[in-house]
C-alpha positions in Angstrom: 150.8 98.5 -52.4 152.1 97.1 -49.1 150.0 97.4 -46.0 151.2 99.8 -43.4 152.5 98.1 -40.2 150.6 98.1 -37.0 151.9 100.5 -34.4 154.7 99.3 -32.1 153.7 98.4 -28.6 155.9 101.0 -27.0 154.2 103.8 -29.0 150.7 102.4 -28.4 151.2 102.2 -24.6 152.7 105.6 -24.5 149.7 107.2 -26.2 147.3 105.3 -24.0 149.4 106.0 -21.0 149.1 109.7 -21.2 145.4 109.4 -21.1 145.8 107.0 -18.2 147.8 109.7 -16.3 144.8 112.0 -16.4 142.7 109.2 -15.0 145.3 108.8 -12.3 145.1 112.5 -11.5 141.4 112.3 -11.4 141.4 109.4 -8.9 144.0 111.3 -6.8 141.7 114.4 -6.7 138.8 112.2 -5.9 140.2 110.9 -2.6 142.5 113.8 -1.7 139.9 115.4 0.7 140.2 112.4 3.0 143.7 113.3 4.2 143.0 117.1 3.9 139.8 117.0 5.9 141.2 118.5 9.1 143.0 121.3 7.1 139.8 122.1 5.1 137.5 122.1 8.2 139.8 124.5 10.0 140.6 126.7 7.0 136.9 127.3 6.0 135.4 126.9 9.6 133.0 124.2 8.4 131.4 121.1 9.9 130.9 117.6 8.5 127.9 118.3 6.2 129.7 121.3 4.6 132.9 119.3 4.2 131.0 116.4 2.6 129.3 118.8 0.2 132.7 120.4 -0.7 134.2 117.0 -1.5 131.0 116.0 -3.4 131.2 118.9 -5.8 133.7 116.8 -7.6 131.1 114.1 -8.1 128.3 116.5 -9.1 130.0 117.4 -12.3 131.7 114.0 -12.8 128.3 112.2 -12.8 126.8 114.9 -15.1 129.5 114.3 -17.7 129.3 110.5 -17.9 126.9 110.2 -20.8 127.9 113.4 -22.8 131.6 112.3 -22.6 130.8 109.4 -25.0 129.3 111.8 -27.5 132.2 114.3 -27.2 134.8 111.5 -27.6 133.2 110.6 -30.9 132.9 114.1 -32.2 136.1 115.7 -30.9 138.3 112.6 -30.6 140.3 111.6 -27.5 143.3 113.9 -28.2 141.2 117.1 -28.1 139.0 115.8 -25.3 141.9 114.7 -23.0 143.9 117.9 -23.7 140.9 120.1 -22.8 140.1 118.0 -19.8 143.6 118.2 -18.4 143.8 122.0 -19.0 140.5 122.6 -17.3 141.5 120.3 -14.4 144.7 122.3 -14.0 142.6 125.5 -13.8 140.2 124.0 -11.4 143.0 122.8 -9.1 144.5 126.3 -9.2 141.2 127.8 -8.3 140.9 125.4 -5.4 144.5 126.1 -4.2 143.9 129.9 -4.2 140.3 129.8 -2.9 139.6 132.4 -0.3 136.1 131.1 0.5 134.1 127.9 0.6 132.3 128.9 -2.6 135.5 129.3 -4.6 136.8 126.0 -3.2 133.6 124.3 -4.2 133.8 125.8 -7.7 137.3 124.5 -8.1 136.2 121.0 -7.1 133.3 121.2 -9.5 135.6 122.1 -12.4 138.1 119.3 -11.5 135.4 116.6 -11.4 133.8 117.6 -14.7 137.1 117.8 -16.5 138.7 114.6 -15.4 135.5 112.8 -16.1 136.6 112.5 -19.8 139.6 110.4 -19.0 138.1 106.9 -18.7 136.0 106.9 -21.9 138.8 108.5 -23.8 141.2 105.8 -22.6 138.8 103.0 -23.8 138.4 104.8 -27.2 142.2 105.0 -27.6 142.4 101.3 -26.7 140.1 100.3 -29.5 142.3 102.1 -32.1 145.8 101.4 -30.7 145.5 97.9 -29.3 144.4 94.6 -30.8 141.0 93.4 -29.6 142.5 90.7 -27.5 144.4 93.4 -25.5 141.3 95.5 -24.8 140.5 93.7 -21.6 144.1 94.2 -20.4 143.9 97.9 -21.1 140.6 98.1 -19.2 142.0 96.3 -16.2 145.2 98.5 -16.3 142.9 101.5 -16.2 141.5 100.5 -12.8 145.1 99.7 -11.6 146.3 103.2 -12.7 143.4 104.8 -10.9 144.1 103.0 -7.7 147.8 104.2 -7.9 146.4 107.7 -8.0 144.2 106.9 -5.0 147.2 105.5 -3.1 149.2 108.6 -3.8 146.3 110.6 -2.4 146.9 108.8 0.9 150.2 108.6 2.8 152.4 110.5 0.2 149.9 113.3 0.0 149.6 113.6 3.8 153.4 113.7 4.0 153.5 116.6 1.5 150.7 118.4 3.4 152.6 118.1 6.6 155.7 119.5 5.0 154.4 122.2 2.8 150.7 122.8 3.5 147.7 122.0 1.4 147.7 125.1 -0.8 151.3 124.8 -2.1 150.7 121.1 -2.8 147.6 121.9 -4.8 149.5 124.5 -6.8 152.1 121.9 -7.7 149.3 119.5 -8.6 147.9 122.1 -11.0 151.3 122.7 -12.6 151.8 118.9 -13.2 148.3 118.6 -14.7 149.0 121.6 -17.0 152.2 119.9 -18.2 150.2 116.8 -18.9 147.8 118.7 -21.1 150.7 119.9 -23.2 152.2 116.4 -23.4 148.8 114.9 -24.5 148.5 117.5 -27.3 152.0 116.8 -28.5 152.1 113.0 -28.2 148.6 111.6 -28.4 146.8 110.9 -31.7 143.3 109.6 -32.1 144.3 106.8 -34.5 147.6 105.1 -35.5 147.0 106.3 -39.1 147.9 109.8 -37.9 151.3 108.4 -37.2 151.6 106.4 -40.4 150.5 103.0 -39.0 147.6 100.7 -39.5 144.7 101.0 -37.1 143.3 98.2 -35.0 139.8 99.5 -35.3 137.6 97.5 -37.7 137.2 99.5 -40.9 133.4 99.5 -40.9 132.8 99.6 -37.1 129.7 101.7 -36.5 129.1 103.9 -33.5 125.5 102.8 -32.9 122.2 104.1 -34.0 121.9 107.8 -34.4 119.7 108.8 -31.5 119.9 111.8 -29.1 121.5 111.4 -25.7 118.1 111.7 -24.0 116.5 109.1 -26.3 119.4 106.7 -25.7 119.1 107.0 -21.9 115.3 106.6 -21.9 115.6 103.6 -24.2 118.2 101.7 -22.0 116.2 102.5 -18.9 113.4 100.4 -20.3 115.6 97.3 -19.5 115.2 96.2 -15.9 118.8 95.4 -15.3 120.0 98.8 -16.4 118.3 100.8 -13.8 118.9 98.1 -11.2 122.7 98.1 -12.0 122.6 101.9 -11.9 121.2 101.9 -8.3 123.1 98.9 -6.8 126.6 100.6 -6.8 125.2 103.7 -5.1 125.3 101.8 -1.8 128.1 99.3 -2.4 130.7 101.4 -4.2 129.4 104.6 -2.6 130.5 103.2 0.7 134.1 102.8 -0.4 134.1 106.3 -2.0 132.6 107.8 1.1 134.9 106.2 3.7 137.9 105.9 1.4 137.5 109.3 -0.2 136.6 111.4 2.8 135.5 110.1 6.2 137.8 107.1 6.8 140.8 109.2 8.0 138.7 111.3 10.5 137.1 108.1 11.8 140.4 106.3 12.4 142.0 109.4 14.0 139.1 110.4 16.2 137.9 107.0 17.3 141.0 104.9 17.3 143.6 107.7 17.9 145.7 106.9 14.8 148.0 109.6 13.5 147.2 111.0 10.1 149.7 109.0 8.1 148.7 105.7 9.6 145.0 106.5 9.0 145.8 107.4 5.4 147.6 104.0 5.0 144.5 102.1 6.2 142.3 104.1 3.7 144.8 103.3 0.9 144.6 99.6 1.8 140.8 99.9 1.5 141.2 101.2 -2.1 143.7 98.4 -2.9 141.3 95.7 -1.6 138.6 97.2 -3.8 140.9 97.1 -6.8 141.8 93.5 -6.1 138.2 92.4 -5.7 137.2 93.7 -9.1 139.3 91.4 -11.4 139.2 88.4 -9.0 135.4 88.5 -8.7 135.0 89.3 -12.4 137.2 86.2 -13.3 135.2 84.0 -11.0 132.0 85.2 -12.6 133.3 84.3 -16.1 134.2 80.8 -14.9 130.8 80.3 -13.3 129.1 81.7 -16.4 126.8 83.7 -14.2 126.5 87.2 -12.9 123.6 87.4 -10.5 124.9 85.0 -7.7 128.1 86.9 -7.2 126.4 90.3 -7.4 124.0 89.2 -4.7 126.7 87.6 -2.6 128.9 90.8 -2.8 126.0 93.0 -1.7 125.3 90.6 1.2 128.9 90.5 2.4 129.2 94.3 2.1 125.9 94.7 4.1 127.3 92.4 6.8 130.5 94.4 7.1 129.1 97.8 7.3 126.3 96.7 9.6 128.9 95.2 11.9 130.9 98.5 11.9 127.6 100.3 12.7 126.5 98.2 15.6 129.8 97.2 17.3 132.8 99.2 18.2 135.4 96.7 17.2 139.1 96.6 18.2 141.2 98.3 15.7 142.6 95.2 14.0 139.1 93.7 13.6 137.7 97.0 12.3 140.4 97.2 9.7 139.8 93.6 8.7 136.1 94.1 8.3 136.8 97.3 6.3 139.0 95.5 3.9 136.5 92.7 3.4 133.8 95.2 2.7 136.1 96.9 0.2 136.9 93.6 -1.6 133.2 92.8 -1.8 132.6 96.1 -3.5 134.7 94.7 -6.4 131.4 93.4 -7.7 131.3 96.8 -9.4 133.3 95.2 -12.3 130.7 92.4 -12.5 128.0 95.0 -12.7 129.6 96.7 -15.7 129.7 93.4 -17.7 126.2 92.4 -16.4 124.9 95.7 -17.6 126.5 95.5 -21.1 125.0 92.0 -21.6 121.6 93.2 -20.6 120.9 95.4 -23.6 121.3 95.0 -27.4 124.8 95.7 -28.7 123.9 99.1 -30.3 122.8 100.4 -26.8 125.8 99.0 -24.9 127.7 102.3 -25.0 124.8 104.4 -23.6 124.0 101.7 -21.0 127.7 101.7 -19.9 127.6 105.5 -19.5 124.4 105.2 -17.4 125.8 102.4 -15.3 129.0 104.3 -14.6 127.0 107.0 -13.0 126.0 104.7 -10.1 129.3 104.5 -8.2 129.9 108.2 -8.5 126.3 109.0 -7.4 127.2 107.0 -4.3 130.0 109.3 -3.4 128.0 112.4 -4.4 125.1 111.5 -2.1 126.7 109.6 0.7 129.7 111.9 1.4 127.5 114.9 2.4 124.9 112.7 4.0 127.5 111.0 6.2 128.7 114.5 7.2 125.2 115.6 8.0 124.8 112.5 10.3 128.1 113.4 12.0 126.9 117.0 12.7 123.6 115.7 14.1 125.6 113.7 16.7 128.3 116.4 17.4 128.5 117.3 21.1 130.5 120.6 20.7 134.1 119.3 21.0 136.7 121.1 18.9 140.4 120.7 18.4 142.3 123.3 16.4 139.2 124.5 14.6 138.2 120.9 13.7 135.0 119.3 15.0 135.6 116.1 17.1 132.8 113.6 16.8 132.1 110.8 19.3 132.3 107.1 18.1 128.5 106.9 18.1 128.4 109.6 15.4 130.5 107.5 13.0 128.6 104.4 13.8 125.4 106.2 12.9 127.0 107.1 9.6 127.9 103.5 9.0 124.3 102.6 9.7 123.2 105.0 6.9 125.6 103.2 4.5 124.3 99.8 5.6 120.8 101.0 4.9 121.8 102.0 1.3 123.5 98.7 0.8 120.3 96.9 2.0 118.5 98.5 -0.9 121.3 97.4 -3.2 120.9 93.8 -2.0 117.1 93.8 -2.6 117.6 95.1 -6.1 120.4 92.7 -6.9 118.0 89.8 -6.0 115.5 91.3 -8.5 118.0 91.4 -11.4 117.7 89.0 -14.4 120.6 86.6 -15.0 122.4 87.2 -18.3 124.4 83.9 -18.2 127.4 85.9 -19.4 125.9 86.2 -22.9 125.1 89.3 -24.9 121.4 90.1 -25.3 120.6 90.5 -29.0 117.1 92.1 -29.0 
């Protein structure tokens, strides 16, 4: 009997690509509040802390879903999980679009975050079945690239649409697009090429790890020093990018430097792009050095220097943008952290360790976005413009000082990490 052929590349990438589109939408929703901040503050008559909390509702559910998503991907399969995630994301976006109160808007954001959280793990699971092992790294890198495209679309293009149509109609259309994606995923995506009559790339006897509960797995991986260190380090470093790039960067650039909304959104998009470029470049350098810790420490140190400078000195606009982009690039050590974390535990715990580690960056956005807003409100002097609070430059500098303090903790912990020498731990 002749062996079935492997799936053609076009089919494999189209299946994976539909999952990637949900990840793109998730990243778009993650950063959208940055260019909507003035509209949301005026619409719901809220200050910085409340706006930060509204945006962070996305992260609350996203973080909570990180570890369970791996279990659901194994039990349901990517097709069902992605379809359900896209459908719930569409519902959440619709609730957000029609929200008459802050509570309903927060619930919409909560539903969006928890539903799009399934995209990344599902993409990786599809890649193990539809792509050859040598292409897995390419698919992983493309995932980050696709996410950044979503982040860029949530910048200038979104602001242009908001100016033309208003935020509620734009969110309604976003909900409709996400609903169409849910239908497309159900019709096109299959968990394994064998469902389409092709041979799978997944090894025939690949196991899914030891049968332990989610709680047991999490408690076990946290007994390894590097796991909890690499969970906490991104809270400051990556959290800084998600806080400024995902919410407070546009108000800062508009209120302190007088940029109009689209120009401010362009700078924020550039921050996300610099973050995306830093990941693969620093990751490649780490592989060539055969070490993880030095670059992790260096990245934390550079990020600390950048955010401390923004906190202590009111720089001219070109210099402030340059420092912002360098800080974003340094945050690319996030990619090194993922590899470092996986190498720090035995292979059968790598999946759980990755889920735990992936919580760190999102926890950064979850904690720092509302905390930054709280700091702004503490320094507010009563100025308003069209229902939007206007904060003095010192308020934003105090927020940057908070970020710098968190990154200082990241730096200390990075120094305490144990080098893996780019080799997988076996015991």
